[in-house]
C-alpha positions in Angstrom: -61.3 196.9 -164.7 -60.2 197.9 -168.0 -60.2 195.6 -170.9 -56.7 194.1 -171.2 -54.7 195.2 -174.3 -52.4 191.9 -174.2 -54.4 188.6 -173.6 -52.7 185.2 -173.1 -54.6 182.4 -174.7 -55.9 181.2 -171.2 -57.1 184.5 -170.1 -59.5 184.9 -173.5 -62.5 183.7 -171.3 -61.6 186.4 -168.7 -61.3 189.1 -171.7 -64.9 188.5 -172.9 -66.5 188.9 -169.3 -64.2 192.2 -168.8 -66.0 193.5 -172.3 -69.1 192.6 -170.7 -68.3 194.7 -167.7 -67.3 197.9 -169.5 -70.1 197.6 -171.6 -72.6 197.7 -168.7 -70.6 200.5 -167.0 -70.9 202.6 -170.4 -74.6 201.9 -170.6 -75.3 203.1 -167.0 -73.4 206.0 -167.7 -75.1 206.9 -171.1 -78.9 205.9 -170.0 -78.5 207.0 -166.2 -79.8 203.5 -165.1 -78.7 202.0 -161.9 -77.0 198.7 -163.3 -74.9 198.2 -159.8 -76.5 194.9 -159.2 -75.5 193.4 -162.8 -71.8 195.0 -162.5 -71.5 193.5 -159.2 -72.7 190.0 -160.5 -70.3 190.2 -163.5 -67.3 191.5 -161.2 -67.8 188.4 -158.9 -67.8 186.1 -162.1 -64.7 187.6 -163.0 -62.8 187.5 -159.8 -63.9 183.6 -159.5 -62.6 182.7 -163.1 -59.2 184.7 -162.0 -59.0 182.5 -159.1 -59.8 179.2 -161.1 -57.5 179.9 -163.8 -54.3 181.2 -162.0 -54.8 178.4 -159.0 -53.9 175.7 -161.6 -51.5 177.2 -164.1 -49.3 174.8 -165.9 -45.8 175.1 -166.1 -45.9 176.5 -169.7 -48.6 179.1 -168.7 -46.3 180.5 -166.0 -43.6 180.8 -168.2 -46.1 183.0 -170.5 -46.8 185.2 -167.5 -43.2 185.5 -166.9 -42.7 187.0 -170.2 -46.1 189.2 -170.3 -44.8 192.5 -171.5 -46.7 194.4 -168.7 -44.7 192.5 -166.1 -42.5 194.7 -163.7 -38.9 194.6 -164.7 -36.1 195.1 -162.4 -35.7 198.9 -162.6 -39.6 199.0 -161.6 -38.9 197.1 -158.7 -35.9 199.2 -157.6 -37.9 202.3 -158.0 -40.5 201.0 -155.8 -38.0 199.7 -153.1 -34.9 201.8 -153.2 -34.0 205.4 -152.8 -31.2 207.0 -154.5 -30.5 204.6 -157.0 -27.3 205.6 -158.7 -26.5 203.7 -162.0 -22.7 202.9 -162.6 -21.7 202.1 -166.2 -19.1 200.0 -168.0 -16.9 196.9 -167.7 -13.8 199.1 -167.5 -12.6 196.5 -170.6 -14.9 197.2 -173.6 -18.4 198.6 -173.2 -21.2 199.6 -171.2 -24.1 196.9 -171.6 -27.4 198.0 -171.0 -29.0 194.6 -170.6 -27.1 194.4 -167.4 -27.5 197.4 -164.7 -26.2 198.1 -161.8 -25.4 200.6 -159.1 -25.7 201.9 -155.3 -28.9 202.4 -153.5 -30.5 202.5 -150.1 -32.7 200.1 -149.3 -34.6 200.4 -145.7 -32.2 203.1 -145.1 -29.1 200.6 -145.8 -26.7 201.2 -148.5 -26.7 198.4 -151.2 -25.4 197.2 -154.4 -27.9 196.8 -157.2 -27.2 194.4 -160.1 -30.1 193.5 -162.6 -31.0 192.4 -165.8 -33.3 194.9 -167.7 -35.5 194.4 -170.5 -37.1 197.2 -172.6 -40.8 198.2 -173.0 -40.9 199.9 -176.8 -38.8 198.6 -179.9 -36.2 201.1 -179.3 -35.6 200.4 -175.7 -35.6 196.4 -176.6 -33.2 196.9 -178.9 -30.9 199.2 -176.8 -31.3 196.6 -174.0 -30.7 193.7 -176.0 -34.0 192.1 -175.2 -32.5 191.4 -171.7 -29.6 189.3 -172.9 -26.5 190.3 -171.6 -23.1 190.1 -173.4 -19.7 189.5 -171.6 -19.2 193.1 -170.7 -22.5 193.1 -168.9 -21.2 190.1 -166.8 -17.7 191.8 -166.3 -19.5 195.2 -165.2 -21.7 192.9 -162.9 -18.6 191.7 -161.1 -16.8 194.9 -161.0 -19.8 196.4 -158.9 -20.2 193.1 -156.7 -16.3 193.5 -155.8 -16.8 197.2 -155.0 -19.8 196.0 -152.8 -17.6 193.7 -151.1 -14.7 196.5 -150.6 -17.2 198.8 -148.8 -19.2 195.9 -147.1 -22.3 196.5 -148.9 -24.9 193.7 -149.4 -25.5 192.7 -153.2 -29.1 192.6 -154.3 -29.6 190.8 -158.0 -32.7 191.0 -160.0 -32.8 188.1 -162.6 -35.0 188.5 -165.9 -33.1 187.1 -168.7 -34.0 184.5 -171.4 -30.5 183.7 -171.8 -27.1 185.4 -172.3 -26.7 186.8 -175.6 -25.7 183.9 -177.9 -24.3 185.9 -181.1 -21.0 185.5 -182.6 -19.6 188.8 -181.0 -20.6 187.7 -177.9 -18.7 184.3 -178.3 -15.7 186.3 -179.7 -15.5 188.2 -176.3 -15.9 185.0 -174.4 -19.5 185.1 -172.7 -19.0 181.6 -171.4 -15.6 182.6 -169.6 -17.3 185.7 -168.2 -20.3 183.8 -166.8 -17.9 181.2 -165.5 -15.5 183.9 -163.6 -18.9 185.2 -162.3 -19.8 181.9 -160.9 -16.4 181.3 -158.9 -16.0 185.0 -157.7 -19.8 185.0 -156.5 -19.2 182.0 -154.3 -16.7 183.8 -152.6 -18.0 187.2 -152.0 -17.5 188.3 -148.7 -21.0 190.5 -148.2 -24.3 189.2 -148.1 -25.7 188.7 -151.3 -29.6 187.8 -152.6 -30.9 187.3 -155.9 -34.4 187.6 -156.8 -36.0 186.3 -160.1 -38.6 188.7 -161.2 -39.5 187.2 -164.7 -37.2 184.6 -166.6 -34.4 182.9 -165.5 -32.8 181.6 -168.3 -29.8 179.2 -168.1 -26.1 180.5 -167.5 -27.3 183.9 -168.3 -29.5 183.7 -165.2 -26.8 182.0 -163.3 -24.2 184.7 -163.6 -25.6 186.9 -161.4 -27.1 184.0 -159.4 -24.8 182.4 -157.0 -26.0 184.1 -154.1 -26.6 183.1 -150.1 -30.6 183.4 -151.0 -32.5 182.8 -153.9 -35.9 184.2 -154.0 -38.4 183.7 -156.7 -42.1 185.3 -157.8 -44.7 182.7 -158.1 -45.1 182.9 -161.8 -41.3 183.5 -162.7 -39.2 180.4 -163.8 -35.6 179.2 -163.4 -34.1 176.9 -166.1 -31.2 175.3 -167.7 -32.8 175.8 -171.1 -35.8 177.8 -172.4 -38.9 175.4 -173.1 -38.4 176.0 -176.9 -34.8 175.5 -176.6 -35.6 172.1 -175.0 -38.0 171.0 -177.2 -36.0 171.7 -180.4 -33.4 169.4 -178.7 -35.4 166.7 -177.4 -38.5 166.4 -179.8 -37.1 168.3 -182.7 -40.0 170.8 -182.6 -40.2 174.0 -180.8 -43.9 173.1 -180.5 -43.3 170.9 -178.2 -42.5 173.7 -175.6 -45.5 173.0 -173.2 -44.1 169.4 -172.8 -40.6 170.5 -172.2 -41.8 173.0 -169.5 -43.5 170.4 -167.5 -40.4 168.0 -167.9 -37.7 170.9 -166.8 -39.8 171.3 -163.4 -38.8 175.1 -164.0 -41.9 176.7 -162.3 -41.5 178.2 -158.6 -43.4 175.3 -156.8 -41.0 172.5 -158.2 -37.9 174.9 -157.7 -38.8 175.1 -154.0 -39.5 171.4 -153.4 -36.0 170.8 -154.9 -34.4 173.3 -152.7 -33.2 175.4 -155.9 -34.8 178.7 -154.5 -35.3 179.7 -150.7 -38.7 181.2 -151.1 -41.5 181.6 -153.3 -42.9 185.4 -153.4 -46.6 185.2 -153.8 -48.2 187.6 -156.6 -51.3 189.6 -156.8 -54.2 187.6 -158.6 -53.7 187.6 -162.2 -49.8 188.0 -162.0 -47.5 190.9 -160.9 -48.5 193.1 -163.6 -52.1 193.5 -162.3 -50.6 195.0 -159.1 -47.0 195.9 -159.3 -47.1 197.9 -156.3 -48.4 194.6 -154.4 -45.7 192.6 -155.9 -43.0 195.2 -154.7 -44.2 195.2 -151.2 -44.3 191.2 -151.0 -40.6 191.3 -152.1 -39.6 194.3 -149.8 -40.8 192.0 -146.9 -38.9 189.3 -148.3 -35.8 190.9 -149.0 -35.7 192.5 -145.5 -36.1 189.1 -143.7 -33.5 187.4 -145.5 -31.2 190.4 -145.2 -31.6 190.4 -141.3 -31.0 186.7 -141.3 -27.8 187.3 -143.3 -26.4 190.2 -141.3 -26.1 188.2 -138.4 -23.4 185.8 -140.0 -19.7 187.0 -139.9 -17.9 186.6 -143.1 -16.5 183.1 -142.4 -20.0 181.6 -141.7 -21.5 183.6 -144.7 -18.8 181.7 -147.1 -19.3 178.2 -145.2 -23.3 178.5 -145.6 -22.9 179.3 -148.9 -20.8 176.8 -150.0 -23.0 173.8 -148.2 -26.0 175.5 -150.1 -24.4 174.7 -153.4 -22.7 171.9 -152.5 -25.9 169.8 -151.8 -27.9 171.4 -154.8 -29.1 168.2 -156.4 -28.7 164.6 -156.0 -27.6 161.8 -158.6 -27.4 158.2 -158.5 -24.6 155.6 -159.2 -25.9 152.6 -161.5 -24.2 149.3 -160.3 -21.9 147.7 -162.3 -23.4 145.8 -165.8 -23.8 142.1 -165.3 -22.2 140.4 -168.4 
């Protein structure tokens, strides 16, 4: 195990053990002394500590894992899962938004339409992809591709990973709220199977703009929320430092979302997060997608629409208070 280059606060005890492990291995090489027993002992400690830490992550810690810079992004999963991905560009109105990508591909030999939010790795790519925050033209491009998928009978697979839609002045000037609202309406009526996967961050309407699907899947350490923890903390507690408290109150983690029926399946991640073994995470996703696609293929268009309507019609509950007594 290599010493991690990016360490979250709650992972620091692991970093110390990993350093010890690296030093022992180096010492064994340099001195030609067999330290296999000592190395095995530290490896067991690291494994036990990882299991202890990651079996009891708080909602805020899961948000941190979802934002990990080494976490697999949408294109990483597309590369693992699909063949012959052909990216299609532009919304035919204004521009090509690189924060939201899409195109045709083959999944398990079947043609599908991919729609995905994509973040960048280095500074240059992060800026080019606007830190994964789509603008109105991104959502209009997504809708164009989904309508194309409907025309040719292709299932739509969307990959959600955004802190939210871009809130800048230029985005508002081009009506980002209207673009997202149109997507919500049109996705609800698409006459083709649709599945969305929250692979990292699922922030607010920015995520929902490609998330009104027949099935919603989420990775174990991803989150899906009406607002970021920092935004919620700033509004309710007037202090962004209250983000951990906000994350707990928002019930944004995968286990809470599954209990509330917001998501249909939680996909297990490798120990330590998807970034520790992207291939294993992709394999788990592949199995889940194949299973849900098989289920949806058996439904006719009308049944698909009825089932989708019922899914969202019954999402969430509320109670009406009785009349106030004078």
